[in-house]
N, C-alpha and C positions, 0 to 999 in steps of 0.2 A: 328488832335485832336481838339475837340471843346473847347471853352473858355467861362468862365463866365465874363461878363462885368457888372460892378456895377458903376452907376453914383451917388456916395455917396453924393455929394453936394445937390442933389434933394431929398434925403431921408427925410421922415417925422417921422421916429422913431416908426412905428407901431409895430415892432418886429415880424411880421409874418415869416420872413425869419429865424430868430433865433429860433423861436418856432418850425418850421418845420424841420430845418436842423442845429442843434446846433454844429455839428462837424465842420462846416466851417464858421459860422457866430457868431459874438458877438455884444452886444449892448454897445456902448461907454458910460462910466460914465461921460465923459467930456461934450459931446454935445447931448447925447441921440440917436444918429444915429447908424445904422447898420455898422459893419466893416466886410469886407470879409477877413478872416484870410489867411495869407501867400500870399496875392495878391501883385502884382507889381503896383505901382501908376504911371500914366502918365497923366499929366495935369488934376489932380483931378478925373481921371477915373481909377478904379481899375480892374485889369485883372488877372485871375487865370485859368490855364489849368484845364479842366474838365475831371476828371477820368471817364471812361465809366461805372464803377460800381455805380456811384451816378447820372448819367445823367438823368434818369427818374424822380427821386425825385427833382433834381435841376430844371428841366423843370416845375414841379408843383409849386415850390417855385416862379419861375419867373412869372408864370401865376397868382399866388396869391397876388403878390405885388400890392397894391392899386394904386401906382403912376407909375407903369410899368418902374422902373429904373434898373431892373435886366434883362439882355439879355443873351441869349445863341447863340453863333455864331460858 
Protein backbone atom coordinates (compact mmCIF):
# COMPACT_ATOMS: atom_id res chain seq x y z
CA UNK A 1 0.00 0.00 0.00
CA UNK A 2 1.23 3.49 -0.84
CA UNK A 3 1.98 6.05 1.86
CA UNK A 4 1.84 9.82 2.14
CA UNK A 5 5.06 11.33 3.48
CA UNK A 6 4.84 14.91 4.78
CA UNK A 7 7.95 16.88 5.73
CA UNK A 8 6.04 19.26 8.00
CA UNK A 9 9.04 21.25 9.26
CA UNK A 10 9.57 22.57 5.71
CA UNK A 11 5.91 23.59 5.24
CA UNK A 12 5.34 27.25 4.33
CA UNK A 13 1.62 27.24 5.19
CA UNK A 14 0.27 27.99 1.72
CA UNK A 15 -2.79 25.75 2.48
CA UNK A 16 -3.07 24.27 -1.03
CA UNK A 17 -3.17 20.74 0.44
CA UNK A 18 -6.00 21.66 2.82
CA UNK A 19 -7.94 23.46 0.08
CA UNK A 20 -7.66 20.49 -2.29
CA UNK A 21 -8.15 17.67 0.23
CA UNK A 22 -9.67 18.91 3.52
CA UNK A 23 -10.62 15.38 4.58
CA UNK A 24 -6.98 14.56 5.43
CA UNK A 25 -5.32 17.97 5.95
CA UNK A 26 -5.76 20.76 8.51
CA UNK A 27 -4.00 24.07 8.96
CA UNK A 28 -2.52 24.51 12.43
CA UNK A 29 -3.65 27.56 14.38
CA UNK A 30 -0.42 27.38 16.41
CA UNK A 31 2.16 27.70 13.62
CA UNK A 32 0.16 28.07 10.39
CA UNK A 33 1.56 24.86 8.87
CA UNK A 34 -0.36 21.97 7.35
CA UNK A 35 -1.06 18.91 9.48
CA UNK A 36 -1.64 15.47 7.97
CA UNK A 37 -4.50 14.04 10.01
CA UNK A 38 -4.07 10.63 11.71
CA UNK A 39 -0.43 10.45 10.56
CA UNK A 40 2.33 8.84 12.57
CA UNK A 41 5.29 11.11 13.31
CA UNK A 42 8.86 9.80 13.04
CA UNK A 43 11.69 12.34 13.43
CA UNK A 44 9.43 15.23 12.36
CA UNK A 45 8.29 13.37 9.24
CA UNK A 46 4.61 12.41 9.11
CA UNK A 47 3.50 9.17 7.47
CA UNK A 48 -0.01 8.01 6.62
CA UNK A 49 -1.11 4.93 4.65
CA UNK A 50 -2.80 6.07 1.45
CA UNK A 51 -6.17 4.56 0.70
CA UNK A 52 -6.50 3.68 -3.03
CA UNK A 53 -9.77 5.63 -3.32
CA UNK A 54 -7.98 8.96 -2.71
CA UNK A 55 -4.66 8.16 -4.39
CA UNK A 56 -5.31 10.16 -7.57
CA UNK A 57 -6.35 13.32 -5.71
CA UNK A 58 -3.46 12.95 -3.25
CA UNK A 59 -1.02 12.73 -6.17
CA UNK A 60 -2.47 16.00 -7.47
CA UNK A 61 -2.05 17.56 -4.02
CA UNK A 62 1.59 16.45 -3.87
CA UNK A 63 2.25 17.93 -7.33
CA UNK A 64 0.55 21.20 -6.31
CA UNK A 65 2.65 21.73 -3.18
CA UNK A 66 4.93 24.69 -4.03
CA UNK A 67 7.79 23.45 -1.81
CA UNK A 68 7.41 19.75 -2.79
CA UNK A 69 7.26 18.43 0.79
CA UNK A 70 4.44 15.94 0.17
CA UNK A 71 5.59 12.62 -1.30
CA UNK A 72 3.71 9.49 -2.33
CA UNK A 73 5.75 6.28 -1.97
